[in-house]
KOLBAMAR-801936 format. One record per residue: residue number from 1; residue in one letter; x, y, z of N, C-alpha, C, O in turn. Coordinates in steps of 0.05 Angstrom, whole numbers. Last residue first. Layout:
% residues N
SITE_num_residuo_n_px_n_py_n_pz_ca_px_ca_py_ca_pz_c_px_c_py_c_pz_o_px_o_py_o_pz
SITE_NUM_a_X_Y_Z_X_Y_Z_X_Y_Z_X_Y_Z .
...
***
This chain:
% residues 199
SITE_num_residuo_n_px_n_py_n_pz_ca_px_ca_py_ca_pz_c_px_c_py_c_pz_o_px_o_py_o_pz
SITE_199_l_757_-249_-809_768_-242_-829_770_-208_-834_782_-199_-853 .
SITE_198_i_749_-247_-743_782_-254_-754_780_-231_-780_790_-208_-780 .
SITE_197_a_703_-235_-747_720_-220_-729_740_-223_-735_755_-203_-735 .
SITE_196_l_676_-284_-770_673_-254_-772_687_-232_-769_684_-212_-784 .
SITE_195_l_693_-322_-731_708_-316_-753_697_-295_-772_711_-289_-791 .
SITE_194_v_660_-314_-691_693_-307_-685_701_-310_-708_723_-298_-711 .
SITE_193_g_614_-321_-711_627_-289_-693_661_-287_-697_678_-270_-703 .
SITE_192_a_599_-378_-730_608_-344_-742_610_-323_-742_609_-307_-761 .
SITE_191_v_612_-396_-671_630_-406_-692_623_-393_-715_643_-393_-730 .
SITE_190_l_575_-367_-641_601_-385_-625_626_-368_-667_640_-350_-677 .
SITE_189_p_527_-380_-670_539_-360_-665_562_-353_-654_569_-329_-658 .
SITE_188_i_527_-434_-659_532_-433_-697_535_-393_-686_549_-381_-702 .
SITE_187_i_533_-470_-606_545_-461_-623_551_-447_-640_575_-443_-645 .
SITE_186_v_465_-442_-599_489_-435_-574_521_-437_-597_532_-417_-604 .
SITE_185_n_435_-474_-632_443_-455_-626_451_-433_-614_445_-410_-618 .
SITE_184_d_468_-533_-624_471_-517_-640_466_-496_-648_479_-486_-667 .
SITE_183_d_499_-542_-560_473_-550_-580_485_-526_-598_501_-509_-594 .
SITE_182_l_532_-544_-512_539_-544_-548_504_-554_-564_495_-573_-577 .
SITE_181_i_514_-515_-470_526_-496_-492_540_-503_-523_550_-490_-541 .
SITE_180_v_471_-558_-460_459_-524_-476_491_-511_-480_491_-493_-497 .
SITE_179_d_498_-600_-449_483_-604_-478_469_-573_-478_456_-565_-498 .
SITE_178_f_533_-572_-405_544_-588_-439_521_-584_-457_522_-569_-477 .
SITE_177_i_491_-575_-368_507_-546_-387_524_-552_-392_542_-537_-385 .
SITE_176_w_477_-629_-353_454_-610_-373_476_-594_-383_482_-596_-407 .
SITE_175_k_517_-684_-379_518_-678_-360_492_-632_-375_494_-620_-396 .
SITE_174_k_542_-709_-425_508_-712_-415_497_-703_-387_477_-710_-376 .
SITE_173_a_580_-685_-453_554_-676_-453_534_-693_-447_512_-695_-459 .
SITE_172_w_625_-710_-424_622_-690_-418_583_-682_-434_566_-675_-418 .
SITE_171_g_620_-767_-452_616_-764_-425_608_-727_-419_585_-720_-411 .
SITE_170_n_622_-752_-506_601_-756_-494_599_-753_-472_581_-738_-464 .
SITE_169_i_651_-709_-554_654_-710_-508_644_-728_-511_660_-737_-529 .
SITE_168_l_633_-735_-603_656_-732_-605_665_-727_-572_684_-740_-563 .
SITE_167_l_562_-725_-589_575_-758_-588_606_-743_-591_606_-733_-569 .
SITE_166_k_566_-663_-593_572_-682_-577_573_-705_-569_583_-711_-547 .
SITE_165_i_575_-655_-647_600_-639_-628_591_-666_-598_607_-681_-587 .
SITE_164_d_554_-665_-693_542_-670_-670_567_-679_-651_574_-702_-644 .
SITE_163_v_564_-630_-742_573_-645_-746_580_-643_-702_596_-630_-689 .
SITE_162_a_524_-586_-776_524_-603_-783_535_-642_-763_525_-665_-765 .
SITE_161_e_563_-540_-751_526_-544_-740_519_-587_-755_512_-606_-742 .
SITE_160_v_611_-537_-787_607_-543_-750_579_-554_-744_575_-575_-733 .
SITE_159_i_574_-523_-832_593_-547_-836_596_-560_-808_588_-583_-803 .
SITE_158_m_551_-480_-813_538_-496_-826_541_-526_-816_528_-543_-805 .
SITE_157_a_606_-442_-810_583_-452_-785_562_-478_-792_559_-495_-774 .
SITE_156_i_623_-455_-860_646_-461_-831_623_-467_-820_615_-490_-819 .
SITE_155_f_586_-420_-886_588_-444_-894_598_-464_-876_588_-487_-875 .
SITE_154_s_580_-374_-867_552_-386_-867_566_-419_-870_558_-438_-858 .
SITE_153_a_636_-349_-873_631_-344_-845_599_-377_-855_604_-399_-846 .
SITE_152_i_640_-340_-933_652_-357_-909_641_-365_-887_636_-389_-883 .
SITE_151_f_592_-309_-929_585_-334_-949_606_-349_-930_599_-366_-913 .
SITE_150_a_613_-257_-907_584_-275_-899_581_-301_-918_558_-311_-918 .
SITE_149_k_662_-244_-937_650_-268_-891_629_-272_-902_626_-295_-909 .
SITE_148_i_636_-237_-988_657_-263_-975_656_-272_-951_652_-294_-942 .
SITE_147_p_601_-201_-975_591_-221_-985_607_-235_-981_598_-254_-967 .
SITE_146_s_604_-158_-920_609_-159_-943_599_-195_-945_593_-209_-926 .
SITE_145_v_548_-151_-872_575_-155_-878_587_-159_-917_571_-163_-935 .
SITE_144_f_497_-147_-864_507_-125_-845_541_-124_-861_555_-104_-861 .
SITE_143_l_471_-168_-920_464_-154_-903_474_-132_-891_470_-109_-897 .
SITE_142_m_495_-222_-909_501_-205_-946_483_-172_-925_500_-155_-921 .
SITE_141_a_460_-262_-877_488_-247_-870_495_-222_-893_502_-201_-882 .
SITE_140_g_420_-269_-923_426_-261_-899_432_-241_-873_422_-222_-860 .
SITE_139_l_466_-296_-951_437_-281_-971_422_-268_-943_408_-249_-951 .
SITE_138_s_484_-333_-906_501_-327_-912_479_-299_-949_495_-290_-966 .
SITE_137_a_441_-371_-908_443_-357_-892_464_-343_-897_460_-331_-876 .
SITE_136_i_418_-398_-957_405_-368_-960_418_-357_-934_411_-334_-930 .
SITE_135_l_478_-439_-969_461_-408_-988_458_-383_-974_472_-362_-972 .
SITE_134_a_461_-459_-911_500_-443_-923_493_-419_-935_494_-396_-928 .
SITE_133_g_425_-493_-931_426_-481_-900_454_-458_-902_457_-441_-884 .
SITE_132_v_439_-511_-970_428_-498_-988_418_-475_-947_409_-453_-943 .
SITE_131_l_486_-543_-948_486_-527_-960_472_-511_-978_482_-498_-997 .
SITE_130_t_460_-571_-905_473_-562_-899_486_-537_-923_494_-515_-915 .
SITE_129_g_420_-605_-952_409_-586_-937_431_-560_-918_424_-536_-917 .
SITE_128_e_451_-637_-983_435_-618_-976_432_-592_-968_439_-569_-974 .
SITE_127_i_479_-675_-933_489_-654_-957_475_-628_-958_479_-607_-945 .
SITE_126_y_442_-677_-872_439_-678_-898_464_-670_-918_467_-646_-913 .
SITE_125_r_444_-711_-806_451_-683_-821_453_-697_-852_462_-720_-857 .
SITE_124_l_446_-762_-781_418_-750_-777_429_-711_-793_418_-691_-786 .
SITE_123_d_489_-784_-774_472_-790_-810_452_-776_-792_434_-793_-792 .
SITE_122_n_552_-752_-801_541_-746_-782_507_-763_-789_498_-756_-811 .
SITE_121_l_597_-748_-830_594_-742_-798_581_-742_-789_583_-735_-765 .
SITE_120_p_563_-748_-880_601_-775_-862_599_-780_-835_598_-800_-821 .
SITE_119_n_506_-740_-892_532_-723_-880_541_-749_-863_533_-763_-845 .
SITE_118_k_471_-767_-944_478_-762_-908_497_-757_-918_508_-763_-939 .
SITE_117_i_422_-751_-997_456_-755_-994_464_-743_-957_464_-720_-948 .
SITE_116_k_383_-726_-999_383_-759_-996_410_-760_-995_417_-783_-988 .
SITE_115_s_318_-695_-975_362_-697_-987_351_-718_-990_329_-727_-988 .
SITE_114_y_278_-671_-959_281_-666_-981_313_-668_-990_328_-653_-1003 .
SITE_113_f_270_-672_-903_257_-680_-920_261_-674_-943_239_-669_-953 .
SITE_112_r_329_-652_-872_299_-665_-859_276_-694_-879_269_-717_-875 .
SITE_111_g_340_-607_-907_353_-637_-907_339_-649_-899_328_-662_-916 .
SITE_110_v_305_-571_-901_322_-590_-934_318_-610_-921_301_-627_-921 .
SITE_109_i_292_-555_-849_278_-566_-869_290_-580_-892_282_-602_-898 .
SITE_108_h_360_-546_-831_336_-580_-830_309_-574_-838_296_-595_-834 .
SITE_107_s_357_-505_-853_390_-542_-867_371_-567_-855_368_-590_-861 .
SITE_106_f_324_-465_-858_333_-488_-879_351_-505_-876_362_-518_-894 .
SITE_105_s_348_-469_-794_330_-477_-801_331_-486_-817_337_-510_-817 .
SITE_104_d_401_-441_-788_389_-467_-776_361_-490_-786_357_-514_-785 .
SITE_103_g_398_-405_-826_421_-422_-833_397_-444_-820_381_-458_-833 .
SITE_102_l_360_-361_-806_364_-378_-843_373_-395_-836_356_-413_-838 .
SITE_101_t_396_-355_-761_357_-356_-758_358_-380_-787_357_-405_-788 .
SITE_100_l_450_-356_-759_424_-380_-742_405_-377_-743_389_-392_-731 .
SITE_99_i_458_-311_-802_458_-345_-789_445_-355_-781_426_-365_-793 .
SITE_98_m_429_-275_-763_422_-279_-793_430_-316_-798_416_-336_-797 .
SITE_97_i_469_-265_-722_433_-274_-707_426_-283_-740_414_-305_-739 .
SITE_96_v_507_-258_-747_518_-282_-737_492_-290_-738_486_-311_-748 .
SITE_95_a_495_-196_-772_499_-222_-794_501_-248_-771_492_-267_-784 .
SITE_94_l_487_-173_-712_469_-180_-733_474_-195_-756_455_-210_-761 .
SITE_93_a_552_-174_-692_525_-194_-688_492_-201_-707_481_-222_-713 .
SITE_92_i_563_-153_-736_582_-184_-738_547_-192_-727_528_-204_-738 .
SITE_91_p_555_-106_-719_549_-103_-746_550_-142_-751_538_-152_-770 .
SITE_90_k_556_-87_-676_541_-89_-682_527_-110_-704_506_-122_-708 .
SITE_89_d_615_-133_-646_604_-108_-647_579_-112_-664_573_-135_-670 .
SITE_88_f_611_-184_-598_617_-178_-624_606_-145_-625_591_-136_-608 .
SITE_87_l_591_-207_-546_621_-218_-559_625_-195_-578_645_-182_-572 .
SITE_86_a_535_-192_-541_564_-186_-519_585_-182_-529_599_-162_-526 .
SITE_85_v_515_-224_-590_500_-182_-582_528_-181_-566_545_-170_-579 .
SITE_84_a_521_-272_-582_528_-260_-614_526_-226_-595_545_-210_-595 .
SITE_83_f_496_-286_-542_520_-282_-534_538_-264_-558_558_-249_-557 .
SITE_82_i_451_-282_-541_462_-249_-519_502_-261_-528_523_-249_-522 .
SITE_81_v_444_-317_-582_428_-291_-592_450_-272_-571_463_-253_-580 .
SITE_80_g_449_-359_-545_456_-346_-573_470_-324_-593_489_-317_-607 .
SITE_79_v_394_-352_-519_433_-362_-511_452_-343_-524_464_-322_-518 .
SITE_78_l_358_-359_-555_372_-330_-543_392_-326_-525_404_-306_-518 .
SITE_77_f_368_-410_-570_363_-397_-592_377_-364_-568_399_-353_-568 .
SITE_76_t_345_-422_-510_377_-438_-534_392_-420_-549_415_-413_-548 .
SITE_75_l_292_-424_-513_328_-411_-490_349_-416_-508_370_-405_-515 .
SITE_74_a_270_-444_-564_280_-413_-571_296_-408_-534_310_-388_-531 .
SITE_73_g_301_-499_-545_299_-489_-564_299_-459_-575_317_-449_-589 .
SITE_72_k_276_-503_-497_295_-500_-495_295_-489_-527_286_-466_-529 .
SITE_71_g_209_-509_-476_227_-485_-486_254_-481_-497_258_-460_-508 .
SITE_70_p_222_-563_-432_199_-531_-460_212_-514_-449_222_-507_-428 .
SITE_69_f_260_-604_-454_252_-578_-428_236_-565_-444_239_-556_-467 .
SITE_68_t_239_-645_-499_252_-635_-494_246_-619_-468_223_-623_-460 .
SITE_67_n_209_-682_-515_215_-696_-508_242_-685_-497_262_-699_-489 .
SITE_66_s_163_-652_-554_155_-663_-525_172_-671_-509_164_-673_-485 .
SITE_65_r_181_-596_-585_186_-621_-588_186_-630_-565_203_-622_-550 .
SITE_64_e_152_-538_-598_161_-550_-588_168_-571_-592_157_-576_-613 .
SITE_63_f_105_-517_-636_121_-507_-633_149_-513_-627_168_-504_-639 .
SITE_62_n_42_-534_-603_41_-529_-633_81_-532_-651_85_-545_-671 .
SITE_61_e_65_-551_-541_47_-561_-574_57_-564_-591_72_-581_-600 .
SITE_60_l_84_-487_-529_97_-503_-526_95_-537_-556_109_-544_-576 .
SITE_59_f_36_-453_-542_59_-448_-561_84_-480_-558_96_-491_-577 .
SITE_58_w_1_-478_-507_-9_-472_-537_15_-483_-549_20_-504_-559 .
SITE_57_n_34_-464_-455_27_-487_-466_14_-490_-504_23_-507_-520 .
SITE_56_i_28_-405_-462_50_-423_-464_46_-447_-473_53_-454_-495 .
SITE_55_f_-30_-401_-449_-28_-391_-473_5_-398_-470_11_-389_-493 .
SITE_54_p_-42_-435_-394_-65_-429_-409_-47_-424_-451_-51_-439_-471 .
SITE_53_l_9_-476_-363_2_-464_-357_-12_-458_-400_-2_-467_-421 .
SITE_52_k_16_-532_-337_-5_-533_-354_-13_-506_-361_-37_-503_-365 .
SITE_51_y_58_-546_-283_35_-530_-298_30_-531_-323_52_-532_-334 .
SITE_50_k_117_-569_-289_99_-584_-270_68_-572_-274_50_-589_-270 .
SITE_49_l_139_-555_-329_153_-570_-320_124_-579_-289_123_-599_-276 .
SITE_48_s_129_-492_-323_109_-508_-345_127_-537_-353_130_-543_-376 .
SITE_47_v_161_-458_-296_137_-466_-275_126_-492_-291_117_-512_-279 .
SITE_46_l_215_-474_-317_213_-487_-304_187_-480_-290_183_-494_-270 .
SITE_45_a_195_-430_-370_194_-463_-378_209_-477_-344_217_-500_-350 .
SITE_44_i_183_-383_-337_163_-394_-349_158_-427_-356_139_-443_-352 .
SITE_43_i_245_-377_-316_226_-376_-304_202_-400_-314_200_-424_-307 .
SITE_42_t_265_-368_-377_266_-397_-357_248_-404_-341_235_-425_-342 .
SITE_41_g_240_-321_-387_229_-353_-399_242_-376_-388_232_-399_-387 .
SITE_40_i_258_-285_-351_237_-288_-352_226_-313_-364_207_-325_-354 .
SITE_39_l_315_-294_-363_306_-297_-347_278_-313_-338_273_-334_-326 .
SITE_38_l_312_-278_-423_317_-302_-400_309_-306_-386_292_-324_-388 .
SITE_37_l_291_-227_-413_280_-230_-428_286_-269_-424_266_-285_-422 .
SITE_36_v_344_-200_-385_318_-198_-375_290_-223_-381_275_-233_-364 .
SITE_35_l_376_-197_-425_379_-222_-408_358_-222_-380_356_-238_-361 .
SITE_34_l_347_-168_-467_361_-189_-472_361_-216_-439_352_-238_-435 .
SITE_33_h_366_-126_-436_330_-133_-450_326_-159_-454_306_-172_-447 .
SITE_32_t_412_-121_-434_404_-122_-415_371_-136_-419_358_-152_-405 .
SITE_31_i_428_-112_-487_435_-127_-475_423_-138_-455_420_-163_-455 .
SITE_30_k_375_-86_-522_404_-76_-516_405_-111_-503_389_-129_-507 .
SITE_29_f_315_-65_-562_324_-90_-544_366_-85_-541_380_-81_-561 .
SITE_28_i_324_-27_-606_294_-25_-584_298_-44_-561_284_-39_-541 .
SITE_27_n_352_-11_-652_359_-5_-617_343_-8_-594_344_2_-571 .
SITE_26_f_345_-29_-697_338_1_-684_335_0_-655_318_9_-640 .
SITE_25_y_368_-81_-681_379_-50_-700_369_-40_-685_376_-39_-661 .
SITE_24_i_346_-112_-643_375_-95_-648_376_-64_-665_382_-41_-662 .
SITE_23_l_291_-113_-678_293_-106_-665_324_-89_-630_323_-73_-612 .
SITE_22_l_323_-144_-715_302_-113_-723_302_-92_-697_308_-68_-694 .
SITE_21_v_340_-192_-698_347_-175_-719_334_-142_-719_344_-121_-726 .
SITE_20_y_287_-207_-660_319_-215_-651_322_-181_-670_312_-159_-664 .
SITE_19_a_252_-226_-717_249_-201_-698_269_-190_-675_268_-166_-671 .
SITE_18_l_285_-267_-737_284_-243_-754_268_-213_-728_274_-190_-726 .
SITE_17_g_275_-306_-693_299_-297_-705_304_-268_-721_322_-252_-717 .
SITE_16_y_222_-309_-700_235_-299_-675_259_-292_-676_267_-273_-662 .
SITE_15_f_216_-326_-760_208_-312_-743_211_-294_-724_207_-270_-726 .
SITE_14_i_246_-376_-753_261_-359_-771_250_-338_-751_263_-330_-731 .
SITE_13_h_208_-405_-717_241_-414_-702_254_-379_-722_267_-361_-710 .
SITE_12_f_176_-418_-752_157_-404_-724_189_-383_-707_192_-362_-694 .
SITE_11_i_191_-453_-788_192_-415_-797_182_-404_-764_182_-380_-758 .
SITE_10_n_204_-482_-763_222_-474_-773_214_-452_-781_228_-432_-782 .
SITE_9_r_148_-510_-728_166_-499_-713_195_-484_-736_211_-473_-721 .
SITE_8_r_132_-518_-797_115_-500_-771_142_-495_-750_157_-477_-756 .
SITE_7_i_167_-570_-800_169_-546_-812_156_-520_-801_171_-502_-795 .
SITE_6_e_165_-606_-753_186_-590_-758_177_-575_-783_193_-556_-780 .
SITE_5_f_95_-610_-759_104_-599_-745_136_-579_-746_138_-554_-743 .
SITE_4_q_97_-627_-808_86_-606_-818_98_-607_-788_122_-605_-793 .
SITE_3_k_127_-681_-820_125_-668_-834_127_-634_-832_143_-619_-842 .
SITE_2_i_94_-694_-775_117_-695_-769_135_-673_-790_151_-655_-783 .
SITE_1_m_38_-715_-807_46_-696_-785_67_-683_-776_63_-661_-768 .
***
């Protein structure tokens, strides 16, 4: 059951990640649309803490871990997308979203269920997952930036993702704001975007 749930959750992650790429690529979504979507999503999540909203509750039960803030994965992903669009040129922003969409999902699926070598920096991550995530992420990013830039940014972003930064600054990470800022969905776009801007 856990395996099916996690695979389903990550497939959904890929689905809405690619949807963001298409909507931004074809100029259907601007940053204002993303901010409004974040506001609406946050309001729905807060309401979901007290009330079971029929359609929303089905999504939360099928695609969100029960021990987290309602919709946390989708909301932090959207925060990462907003940072990418706000801080970087369009090709870099799209490449960054592809890295987040593909790299994070495949690293979790492969790492959790099909890997054996644990990451020495984080017991919850596996070397195989990080490598597969980086490779697939770079293939997606190549649609918008050069192959070498895509590979370097994807590889380093996945290494950073594999390190639990929250443990390194344990005191700060207990505060909810740092829990959001240090989420993989926010860290990966920032790291990948800065690298692509520098390269």
